[in-house]
PLY file of the C-alpha trace (Angstrom):
ply
format ascii 1.0
element vertex 116
property float x
property float y
property float z
element edge 115
property int vertex1
property int vertex2
end_header
6.40 -17.12 -5.85
4.63 -13.78 -6.16
6.32 -10.70 -7.58
4.89 -7.33 -6.62
5.47 -4.10 -8.53
4.31 -0.79 -7.11
3.63 2.34 -9.14
1.96 5.70 -8.79
4.28 7.46 -6.38
5.63 10.93 -6.91
5.74 14.49 -5.67
2.48 16.10 -4.61
1.54 19.27 -2.77
-0.07 19.14 0.68
-3.77 18.47 0.33
-3.27 16.63 -2.93
-4.02 13.05 -3.90
-2.21 10.05 -5.31
-3.26 6.54 -6.17
-0.72 3.78 -5.70
-1.01 0.48 -7.52
0.52 -2.89 -6.67
0.52 -5.36 -9.53
1.11 -9.01 -8.64
2.54 -11.63 -10.99
0.24 -14.37 -9.72
-3.19 -14.67 -8.23
-3.64 -12.86 -4.94
-7.11 -14.07 -4.04
-5.97 -16.01 -0.98
-3.47 -13.41 0.24
-3.71 -10.74 2.87
-2.61 -7.62 1.00
-1.12 -4.65 2.79
0.57 -1.33 2.22
3.44 -0.31 4.48
5.52 2.84 4.53
8.90 3.84 5.87
10.03 7.41 6.32
13.71 8.33 6.67
14.97 7.51 10.14
11.74 5.78 11.13
10.56 2.21 11.39
8.36 0.70 8.74
4.70 0.97 9.66
1.50 -0.62 8.45
-0.67 1.82 6.55
-3.60 -0.35 5.46
-4.49 -4.00 5.00
-7.27 -5.87 3.24
-8.12 -9.53 3.73
-9.29 -11.95 1.06
-12.85 -11.39 2.26
-12.53 -7.63 2.12
-12.06 -6.78 5.78
-9.97 -3.63 6.08
-7.75 -2.05 8.70
-6.11 1.37 8.60
-3.47 3.06 10.69
-5.06 5.76 12.81
-2.95 8.39 11.08
-4.56 7.71 7.67
-8.16 6.87 8.61
-10.61 8.95 6.64
-7.96 9.97 4.11
-6.66 6.70 2.56
-8.63 3.90 0.93
-7.29 0.43 0.18
-8.97 -1.78 -2.39
-8.22 -4.94 -4.30
-9.05 -6.28 -7.76
-8.45 -10.01 -7.56
-9.37 -10.55 -11.20
-6.49 -8.30 -12.24
-4.14 -9.22 -9.36
-3.88 -5.60 -8.28
-4.17 -3.74 -5.01
-4.65 0.01 -4.78
-4.11 2.70 -2.20
-5.96 5.93 -2.81
-4.45 8.72 -0.75
-6.34 11.97 -0.29
-5.62 15.08 1.76
-1.95 14.23 1.80
0.26 15.75 4.47
4.03 16.27 4.60
4.19 13.56 7.27
2.89 11.07 4.71
6.22 11.34 2.90
7.78 7.87 2.78
8.60 4.89 0.64
5.39 2.90 0.26
5.68 -0.85 -0.18
3.17 -3.53 -1.02
3.07 -6.81 0.91
1.38 -10.12 0.18
0.99 -12.63 3.01
-0.48 -16.13 2.68
-1.63 -17.21 6.16
-1.86 -21.00 5.53
1.74 -21.27 4.30
3.09 -18.05 5.84
4.60 -17.08 2.49
5.46 -13.41 2.55
6.36 -11.19 -0.39
7.39 -7.55 -0.77
7.51 -5.12 -3.62
10.43 -2.79 -4.23
8.57 0.29 -3.00
7.55 3.61 -4.50
8.49 7.04 -3.18
5.77 9.45 -2.11
6.84 12.99 -1.32
4.39 15.57 -0.02
5.87 19.04 -0.21
5.07 22.52 -1.41
0 1
1 2
2 3
3 4
4 5
5 6
6 7
7 8
8 9
9 10
10 11
11 12
12 13
13 14
14 15
15 16
16 17
17 18
18 19
19 20
20 21
21 22
22 23
23 24
24 25
25 26
26 27
27 28
28 29
29 30
30 31
31 32
32 33
33 34
34 35
35 36
36 37
37 38
38 39
39 40
40 41
41 42
42 43
43 44
44 45
45 46
46 47
47 48
48 49
49 50
50 51
51 52
52 53
53 54
54 55
55 56
56 57
57 58
58 59
59 60
60 61
61 62
62 63
63 64
64 65
65 66
66 67
67 68
68 69
69 70
70 71
71 72
72 73
73 74
74 75
75 76
76 77
77 78
78 79
79 80
80 81
81 82
82 83
83 84
84 85
85 86
86 87
87 88
88 89
89 90
90 91
91 92
92 93
93 94
94 95
95 96
96 97
97 98
98 99
99 100
100 101
101 102
102 103
103 104
104 105
105 106
106 107
107 108
108 109
109 110
110 111
111 112
112 113
113 114
114 115
């Protein structure tokens, strides 16, 4: 069982930055770690993912603005968000997926609001 707790969300002006953190209760070394977001009235979408070996994928809408990273020693995953836009407003959730066992865990989410 892995518990995930996100933090770092909040209200920010357009063009601003935020760094989200996802703290895991157990080791995440062997997990695919991802950030998803869901805006009101929209489906949840993948924002960024990082494999155990460090391979990274981003949604086209955030490429060049967001950076995902992981600190396996401290069981934490980060999402640095720069040049934020109002359309980035959503609840951001952390996901841990273990491919060999297909175990899948979610955090409770953190609200990010981009508004002037």
